[in-house]
C-alpha atoms as a printed R data frame, in Angstrom:
    type eleno elety resid chain resno       x       y       z
1   ATOM     1    CA   UNK     A     1   9.061 -68.868 -64.415
2   ATOM     2    CA   UNK     A     2   7.597 -65.486 -63.699
3   ATOM     3    CA   UNK     A     3  10.098 -63.098 -62.264
4   ATOM     4    CA   UNK     A     4   9.033 -61.346 -59.073
5   ATOM     5    CA   UNK     A     5  10.136 -57.747 -58.904
6   ATOM     6    CA   UNK     A     6  10.414 -55.933 -55.626
7   ATOM     7    CA   UNK     A     7   8.896 -52.488 -55.423
8   ATOM     8    CA   UNK     A     8  11.290 -49.812 -54.244
9   ATOM     9    CA   UNK     A     9  10.625 -48.810 -50.637
10  ATOM    10    CA   UNK     A    10   8.890 -45.474 -50.250
11  ATOM    11    CA   UNK     A    11  11.135 -42.655 -49.062
12  ATOM    12    CA   UNK     A    12  11.024 -42.189 -45.307
13  ATOM    13    CA   UNK     A    13   8.727 -39.331 -44.399
14  ATOM    14    CA   UNK     A    14   9.725 -37.580 -41.166
15  ATOM    15    CA   UNK     A    15   6.969 -37.949 -38.618
16  ATOM    16    CA   UNK     A    16   6.019 -35.022 -36.411
17  ATOM    17    CA   UNK     A    17   7.222 -35.475 -32.829
18  ATOM    18    CA   UNK     A    18   4.614 -37.270 -30.736
19  ATOM    19    CA   UNK     A    19   3.197 -35.670 -27.632
20  ATOM    20    CA   UNK     A    20   4.522 -37.235 -24.422
21  ATOM    21    CA   UNK     A    21   2.093 -39.414 -22.453
22  ATOM    22    CA   UNK     A    22   0.619 -38.133 -19.223
23  ATOM    23    CA   UNK     A    23   2.590 -38.726 -16.056
24  ATOM    24    CA   UNK     A    24  -0.413 -38.901 -13.768
25  ATOM    25    CA   UNK     A    25  -3.449 -41.009 -12.899
26  ATOM    26    CA   UNK     A    26  -6.890 -39.505 -12.791
27  ATOM    27    CA   UNK     A    27  -8.634 -39.274  -9.429
28  ATOM    28    CA   UNK     A    28 -11.747 -37.606  -8.056
29  ATOM    29    CA   UNK     A    29 -11.874 -35.594  -4.829
30  ATOM    30    CA   UNK     A    30 -14.821 -37.217  -3.054
31  ATOM    31    CA   UNK     A    31 -14.827 -35.263   0.206
32  ATOM    32    CA   UNK     A    32 -13.032 -34.737   3.483
33  ATOM    33    CA   UNK     A    33 -12.121 -37.245   6.174
34  ATOM    34    CA   UNK     A    34 -15.001 -37.293   8.632
35  ATOM    35    CA   UNK     A    35 -16.718 -39.057  11.444
36  ATOM    36    CA   UNK     A    36 -20.433 -39.173  12.049
37  ATOM    37    CA   UNK     A    37 -20.642 -35.557  13.200
38  ATOM    38    CA   UNK     A    38 -17.263 -33.929  12.567
39  ATOM    39    CA   UNK     A    39 -15.408 -33.298   9.329
40  ATOM    40    CA   UNK     A    40 -11.646 -32.743   9.112
41  ATOM    41    CA   UNK     A    41 -10.798 -30.547   6.135
42  ATOM    42    CA   UNK     A    42  -7.037 -31.067   6.480
43  ATOM    43    CA   UNK     A    43  -7.352 -34.583   4.996
44  ATOM    44    CA   UNK     A    44  -8.959 -35.134   1.592
45  ATOM    45    CA   UNK     A    45 -10.370 -38.394   0.236
46  ATOM    46    CA   UNK     A    46  -9.496 -39.326  -3.346
47  ATOM    47    CA   UNK     A    47 -10.913 -42.112  -5.516
48  ATOM    48    CA   UNK     A    48  -8.255 -43.132  -8.044
49  ATOM    49    CA   UNK     A    49  -9.458 -44.447 -11.399
50  ATOM    50    CA   UNK     A    50  -8.894 -48.198 -11.794
51  ATOM    51    CA   UNK     A    51  -8.090 -48.809  -8.111
52  ATOM    52    CA   UNK     A    52 -10.748 -50.932  -6.446
53  ATOM    53    CA   UNK     A    53  -8.978 -52.790  -3.633
54  ATOM    54    CA   UNK     A    54  -7.038 -51.688  -0.587
55  ATOM    55    CA   UNK     A    55  -3.987 -53.716  -1.713
56  ATOM    56    CA   UNK     A    56  -3.846 -51.759  -4.986
57  ATOM    57    CA   UNK     A    57  -3.510 -48.444  -3.142
58  ATOM    58    CA   UNK     A    58  -0.078 -49.422  -1.806
59  ATOM    59    CA   UNK     A    59   1.603 -48.286  -5.039
60  ATOM    60    CA   UNK     A    60   0.240 -44.744  -4.628
61  ATOM    61    CA   UNK     A    61   1.514 -44.128  -1.082
62  ATOM    62    CA   UNK     A    62   3.759 -41.062  -1.004
63  ATOM    63    CA   UNK     A    63   2.886 -40.004  -4.572
64  ATOM    64    CA   UNK     A    64   2.404 -36.295  -5.255
65  ATOM    65    CA   UNK     A    65  -1.046 -35.096  -6.215
66  ATOM    66    CA   UNK     A    66  -2.194 -31.852  -7.768
67  ATOM    67    CA   UNK     A    67  -5.534 -30.045  -7.893
68  ATOM    68    CA   UNK     A    68  -5.389 -27.836 -10.996
69  ATOM    69    CA   UNK     A    69  -8.012 -25.107 -11.286
70  ATOM    70    CA   UNK     A    70  -8.682 -21.838 -13.066
71  ATOM    71    CA   UNK     A    71  -8.799 -18.596 -11.099
72  ATOM    72    CA   UNK     A    72 -10.411 -15.277 -11.994
73  ATOM    73    CA   UNK     A    73  -7.267 -13.139 -12.285
74  ATOM    74    CA   UNK     A    74  -4.077 -13.832 -14.210
75  ATOM    75    CA   UNK     A    75  -0.829 -13.907 -12.239
76  ATOM    76    CA   UNK     A    76   2.805 -14.314 -13.254
77  ATOM    77    CA   UNK     A    77   4.087 -17.873 -13.230
78  ATOM    78    CA   UNK     A    78   7.748 -18.644 -12.539
79  ATOM    79    CA   UNK     A    79   9.428 -19.975 -15.655
80  ATOM    80    CA   UNK     A    80   6.787 -18.613 -18.066
81  ATOM    81    CA   UNK     A    81   6.640 -15.317 -19.932
82  ATOM    82    CA   UNK     A    82   2.869 -14.833 -19.958
83  ATOM    83    CA   UNK     A    83   0.650 -14.624 -16.884
84  ATOM    84    CA   UNK     A    84  -1.822 -17.474 -16.475
85  ATOM    85    CA   UNK     A    85  -5.161 -18.206 -14.814
86  ATOM    86    CA   UNK     A    86  -4.115 -21.752 -13.924
87  ATOM    87    CA   UNK     A    87  -3.346 -22.470 -10.267
88  ATOM    88    CA   UNK     A    88  -2.256 -25.675  -8.548
89  ATOM    89    CA   UNK     A    89  -2.586 -26.919  -4.980
90  ATOM    90    CA   UNK     A    90  -0.011 -29.656  -4.347
91  ATOM    91    CA   UNK     A    91  -0.415 -32.535  -1.924
92  ATOM    92    CA   UNK     A    92   0.693 -36.046  -1.095
93  ATOM    93    CA   UNK     A    93  -1.108 -39.394  -0.761
94  ATOM    94    CA   UNK     A    94  -0.715 -40.455   2.866
95  ATOM    95    CA   UNK     A    95  -2.621 -43.728   3.352
96  ATOM    96    CA   UNK     A    96  -5.519 -45.925   2.244
97  ATOM    97    CA   UNK     A    97  -9.085 -45.185   3.306
98  ATOM    98    CA   UNK     A    98 -11.485 -48.097   3.609
99  ATOM    99    CA   UNK     A    99 -11.378 -51.296   1.566
100 ATOM   100    CA   UNK     A   100 -12.550 -50.092  -1.852
101 ATOM   101    CA   UNK     A   101  -9.487 -48.293  -3.161
102 ATOM   102    CA   UNK     A   102  -9.939 -44.758  -1.803
103 ATOM   103    CA   UNK     A   103  -6.900 -42.928  -0.415
104 ATOM   104    CA   UNK     A   104  -6.298 -40.050   1.974
105 ATOM   105    CA   UNK     A   105  -4.206 -37.094   0.876
106 ATOM   106    CA   UNK     A   106  -2.916 -33.973   2.597
107 ATOM   107    CA   UNK     A   107  -2.555 -30.801   0.552
108 ATOM   108    CA   UNK     A   108  -0.396 -27.730   1.260
109 ATOM   109    CA   UNK     A   109  -3.590 -25.704   1.583
110 ATOM   110    CA   UNK     A   110  -6.891 -27.441   2.274
111 ATOM   111    CA   UNK     A   111  -8.874 -28.113  -0.894
112 ATOM   112    CA   UNK     A   112 -11.922 -25.850  -1.264
113 ATOM   113    CA   UNK     A   113 -15.384 -27.390  -0.956
114 ATOM   114    CA   UNK     A   114 -16.066 -26.390  -4.584
115 ATOM   115    CA   UNK     A   115 -13.479 -29.019  -5.598
116 ATOM   116    CA   UNK     A   116 -15.645 -31.926  -4.391
117 ATOM   117    CA   UNK     A   117 -16.410 -34.155  -7.359
118 ATOM   118    CA   UNK     A   118 -13.672 -32.522  -9.458
119 ATOM   119    CA   UNK     A   119 -10.541 -34.047 -11.007
120 ATOM   120    CA   UNK     A   120  -7.267 -34.411  -9.099
121 ATOM   121    CA   UNK     A   121  -4.039 -35.597 -10.712
122 ATOM   122    CA   UNK     A   122  -2.057 -38.280  -8.874
123 ATOM   123    CA   UNK     A   123   1.474 -38.091 -10.259
124 ATOM   124    CA   UNK     A   124   3.591 -41.157 -10.987
125 ATOM   125    CA   UNK     A   125   6.442 -39.757  -8.888
126 ATOM   126    CA   UNK     A   126   8.283 -40.005  -6.565
127 ATOM   127    CA   UNK     A   127   9.033 -43.650  -7.331
128 ATOM   128    CA   UNK     A   128   9.534 -46.099  -4.442
129 ATOM   129    CA   UNK     A   129  10.804 -48.922  -6.641
């Protein structure tokens, strides 16, 4: 009988540490809460990627959201050595809007009109589970 020989296992090569996955869902700022004639800038409407029904928005209630943008001037950031152009406006998802998966969110400062159609991050925290 032919003898089967096992090949020696290759030496373990240390892998570089993998980058952590993102802790947010992508959303788009679609506009402000409004009626037929009046618009209320204190409440923003967000369309979250992959959410198409009102029932699915329940998970996102109370989650933090962030509008990250680049400014003209660099300013010092707490916890970092170098100044940065990045700025963030933080907010919170407050309730559903309509039946097709949009949500309402209130931000610390109202989002600028130039942010309409731009990306907003909906964080996966705080957890309600």
